[in-house]
C-alpha positions as CSV (number, residue, x, y, z in Angstrom):
1,M,0.0,0.0,0.0
2,P,1.7,3.2,-1.1
3,A,2.0,6.0,1.5
4,P,-0.2,9.0,0.9
5,K,1.6,12.3,0.2
6,V,1.4,14.8,3.0
7,D,-0.3,18.0,2.2
8,P,1.5,20.7,4.2
9,D,-1.9,22.6,4.6
10,A,-3.8,19.5,5.8
11,S,-5.6,19.7,9.1
12,L,-4.8,17.5,12.1
13,R,-7.4,15.4,13.9
14,L,-7.0,14.1,17.4
15,T,-9.1,11.0,18.4
16,V,-9.2,9.6,21.9
17,L,-8.8,5.9,21.5
18,G,-8.9,5.2,25.3
19,S,-9.6,7.5,28.3
20,G,-9.5,5.0,31.1
21,T,-7.1,4.0,33.9
22,S,-4.7,1.1,33.8
23,M,-7.5,-1.4,34.8
24,G,-10.1,0.1,32.4
25,V,-13.7,0.9,33.1
26,P,-15.7,-1.3,33.8
27,S,-13.1,-2.7,36.2
28,L,-13.1,-6.5,36.5
29,G,-15.3,-7.7,39.3
30,C,-16.5,-4.2,40.3
31,H,-20.2,-3.5,40.9
32,C,-20.0,0.2,41.3
33,A,-22.5,2.6,39.5
34,V,-19.9,3.7,36.9
35,C,-18.8,0.1,36.1
36,H,-22.5,-0.7,35.5
37,S,-23.4,2.6,33.8
38,S,-25.5,2.6,30.7
39,D,-23.7,5.7,29.5
40,P,-21.3,4.6,26.8
41,R,-18.9,7.4,27.8
42,D,-18.4,5.6,31.1
43,N,-16.8,2.6,29.2
44,R,-13.2,3.5,29.2
45,T,-10.4,1.5,27.6
46,R,-6.7,2.1,28.4
47,P,-5.3,5.5,27.6
48,S,-4.2,6.3,24.0
49,I,-4.8,8.8,21.3
50,L,-4.7,8.8,17.5
51,L,-3.3,11.7,15.4
52,S,-4.5,11.8,11.8
53,R,-3.4,14.1,9.1
54,A,-3.5,13.8,5.3
55,G,-4.1,10.1,5.3
56,R,-1.3,9.4,7.8
57,N,-2.0,8.0,11.3
58,V,0.2,8.2,14.4
59,V,-0.8,6.4,17.6
60,I,0.5,7.5,21.0
61,D,0.8,4.4,23.1
62,T,-0.3,0.8,22.1
63,T,-2.4,-0.3,25.1
64,P,-3.6,-3.8,25.8
65,D,-6.8,-2.7,24.1
66,F,-5.1,-1.4,21.0
67,R,-6.6,-4.0,18.6
68,F,-10.1,-3.3,19.8
69,Q,-9.5,0.5,19.7
70,A,-8.2,0.3,16.2
71,L,-11.1,-1.7,15.0
72,R,-13.6,0.6,16.7
73,A,-11.9,3.7,15.1
74,G,-11.8,2.1,11.7
75,L,-8.1,2.4,11.6
76,D,-6.9,0.8,8.3
77,R,-3.5,2.4,8.1
78,L,-0.8,3.1,10.7
79,D,2.3,5.1,10.0
80,A,4.1,5.6,13.3
81,V,3.9,4.8,17.0
82,V,5.0,7.2,19.8
83,F,5.3,6.1,23.4
84,T,4.8,8.2,26.6
85,H,6.5,5.6,28.9
86,G,6.9,1.9,29.3
87,H,4.2,0.8,31.7
88,A,2.2,-2.2,30.8
89,D,-1.1,-0.4,30.1
90,H,0.8,1.7,27.5
91,I,2.9,-0.9,25.6
92,L,1.2,-4.3,25.8
93,G,-0.6,-3.9,22.5
94,F,2.6,-3.5,20.6
95,D,2.4,-6.9,18.9
96,D,-0.9,-5.8,17.3
97,I,0.9,-3.5,14.8
98,R,1.7,-6.6,12.8
99,P,-1.3,-6.4,10.4
100,F,-0.2,-2.9,9.4
101,N,3.3,-4.2,8.6
102,V,1.8,-7.0,6.5
103,R,-0.6,-4.7,4.6
104,Q,1.7,-1.8,4.1
105,K,4.9,-3.9,3.6
106,V,7.0,-1.5,5.6
107,A,8.6,-1.3,9.0
108,L,6.9,1.3,11.3
109,P,9.0,4.0,13.0
110,V,8.7,3.9,16.8
111,Y,9.6,7.0,18.9
112,A,10.2,6.9,22.6
113,S,12.7,7.9,25.3
114,A,15.8,5.7,25.5
115,E,14.4,4.2,28.8
116,T,11.1,3.3,27.2
117,L,12.8,1.8,24.1
118,A,14.9,-0.4,26.5
119,I,11.6,-1.6,28.2
120,L,10.2,-2.4,24.8
121,Q,13.3,-4.4,23.9
122,R,13.1,-6.4,27.1
123,T,9.3,-7.0,27.0
124,F,9.2,-7.9,23.4
125,A,12.6,-9.6,23.1
126,Y,11.4,-11.9,20.3
127,V,11.1,-8.8,18.1
128,F,14.6,-7.5,18.8
129,D,16.8,-10.6,19.5
130,D,17.6,-11.3,15.8
131,T,16.3,-14.8,16.1
132,P,14.9,-16.0,12.7
133,A,11.1,-15.8,13.0
134,I,8.9,-18.5,11.4
135,S,5.8,-16.3,11.8
136,T,5.1,-12.6,11.7
137,I,6.6,-10.3,14.2
138,P,6.4,-6.5,14.5
139,Q,8.7,-4.8,12.0
140,V,9.9,-1.5,13.4
141,T,12.7,1.1,13.4
142,L,13.5,2.6,16.8
143,H,14.0,6.4,17.2
144,P,15.1,7.7,20.6
145,I,13.5,11.0,21.5
146,N,16.0,13.7,22.4
147,G,14.0,16.8,21.5
148,P,11.3,17.9,19.1
149,F,10.9,15.5,16.2
150,D,9.1,15.4,12.8
151,V,6.6,12.7,11.9
152,F,5.5,13.1,8.3
153,G,5.5,16.8,8.5
154,L,4.0,17.1,12.0
155,E,6.3,18.4,14.7
156,L,5.9,16.7,18.1
157,V,7.5,18.5,21.0
158,P,8.2,16.3,24.0
159,V,7.0,17.6,27.4
160,P,8.9,15.9,30.3
161,A,6.9,15.2,33.4
162,L,7.0,12.9,36.5
163,H,4.8,9.9,37.0
164,G,5.5,9.5,40.7
165,E,9.3,9.1,40.5
166,M,9.3,7.9,36.9
167,G,10.2,10.2,34.1
168,V,7.5,10.3,31.3
169,L,6.8,12.3,28.2
170,G,3.8,14.3,27.2
171,F,3.7,15.8,23.7
172,R,2.6,19.1,22.1
173,F,1.6,19.2,18.5
174,G,0.3,22.5,17.1
175,R,-2.1,24.2,19.5
176,A,-2.8,21.0,21.4
177,A,-1.0,18.8,23.9
178,Y,-1.4,15.4,25.5
179,L,-0.2,14.5,29.0
180,T,-1.4,11.2,30.3
181,D,0.0,9.4,33.4
182,F,1.7,12.2,35.3
183,S,1.7,13.7,38.8
184,S,3.8,16.8,38.3
185,A,5.5,18.8,35.7
186,P,8.5,21.2,36.0
187,D,8.2,24.9,35.2
188,S,10.2,24.3,32.0
189,S,7.6,21.9,30.7
190,K,4.8,24.2,31.7
191,Q,6.3,26.8,29.4
192,L,5.8,24.4,26.5
193,L,2.1,24.3,27.3
194,R,1.2,27.9,27.0
195,D,-1.2,29.2,24.3
196,L,-3.1,26.0,23.7
197,D,-6.5,25.4,22.3
198,D,-6.8,21.9,23.7
199,L,-5.0,20.3,26.6
200,V,-5.7,16.6,27.3
201,L,-4.3,15.7,30.7
202,D,-4.3,13.2,33.5
203,A,-7.1,13.5,36.2
204,L,-7.5,10.1,37.7
205,R,-10.0,10.7,40.5
206,E,-10.8,13.0,43.5
207,V,-8.7,10.9,46.0
208,P,-5.0,11.6,46.0
209,H,-2.7,9.1,44.2
210,P,1.1,9.1,44.4
211,M,1.5,8.8,40.6
212,H,-1.4,10.7,39.1
213,Q,-3.1,14.1,39.3
214,T,-6.4,14.4,41.1
215,V,-9.3,16.4,39.6
216,E,-8.3,19.3,41.9
217,Q,-4.7,19.2,40.9
218,A,-5.6,19.1,37.2
219,L,-8.0,22.0,37.6
220,E,-5.2,24.0,39.3
221,L,-2.9,23.3,36.3
222,V,-5.6,24.2,33.8
223,A,-6.1,27.5,35.6
224,E,-2.3,28.2,35.5
225,L,-1.9,27.2,31.8
226,A,-5.2,28.7,30.6
227,P,-5.9,26.5,27.5
228,R,-9.2,27.3,25.7
229,R,-10.4,23.8,26.4
230,A,-9.2,21.0,28.7
231,W,-10.1,17.3,28.6
232,F,-9.4,15.0,31.5
233,T,-8.2,11.5,30.7
234,H,-6.8,8.4,32.5
235,I,-10.1,8.4,34.4
236,A,-10.9,5.8,37.1
237,H,-14.3,4.4,37.9
238,D,-14.7,7.0,40.7
239,L,-15.8,9.6,38.2
240,P,-19.2,9.2,36.4
241,H,-19.0,11.1,33.1
242,A,-22.3,13.1,33.0
243,E,-22.3,13.9,36.8
244,T,-18.6,15.0,36.8
245,N,-19.1,17.2,33.8
246,A,-22.2,18.8,35.4
247,R,-20.1,19.4,38.6
248,L,-17.3,21.0,36.6
249,L,-19.8,23.3,34.9
250,S,-21.5,24.3,38.2
251,R,-18.1,25.1,39.7
252,G,-17.3,27.6,36.8
253,F,-15.3,25.4,34.5
254,P,-17.4,25.2,31.3
255,H,-14.3,24.7,29.2
256,V,-13.2,21.6,31.2
257,Q,-14.8,18.2,30.6
258,L,-14.0,14.5,30.9
259,A,-12.6,13.0,27.7
260,Y,-14.2,9.8,26.5
261,D,-13.4,7.0,24.1
262,G,-14.2,8.2,20.6
263,L,-13.9,11.9,21.3
264,S,-12.5,13.6,18.2
265,F,-11.7,17.1,17.3
266,E,-9.5,19.1,14.9
267,V,-6.2,20.7,16.1
268,A,-5.0,24.0,14.7
269,L,-1.3,23.9,13.6
């Protein structure tokens, strides 16, 4: 399948493939109201987004739900994979890129920090150990992230943050940014997040967590950065979609909402 040419004037679309926490929502064995909700926006797969531009598709993180997410989104082409960090809920769908290798007859570029690439190489040793394969395995080229990088004409700016004590990456692209799985960000990273139309960021729940932002912490960061819109992601089953959005509105945050699987909007470049 030939790669489509990139129109430099083409628009960029962001689609939320997954908005849930590491265990997903519904959570196995849970009988809470959110896990039994009839609102489809309360069904949250593991956190990932899709960036689409001029026929090219870039996925940020391949979650354990990646195959289902790709089918649901109608994804019939994949051009690159970018990773935020190496935790299981962000990488375990990596093997499911194989159909795109087969259909497109090309190795896919993978972008991540050196630490995350090392985790991928350990976790998926059969891909990287140079052992002859008698069946299909992912075909990739590895690209360590050391600063802003170009993916088919789209510049991604890495935004370093902390996930507890672990270093992770968020990304800015045009007038939007995506920061899942983080608890704090240095001032130098905050400077990369000014003048945004859309900020998609971690807001796990109301109760404090050592590795994630709470709703209150996320709201404080939104107030500091002042994006036109903010979308909370990596959402646990503590937060019902409609009720939480109504509460945010009543508190004077009409521009802040929970993201949901399938949310999609254009990003200005």
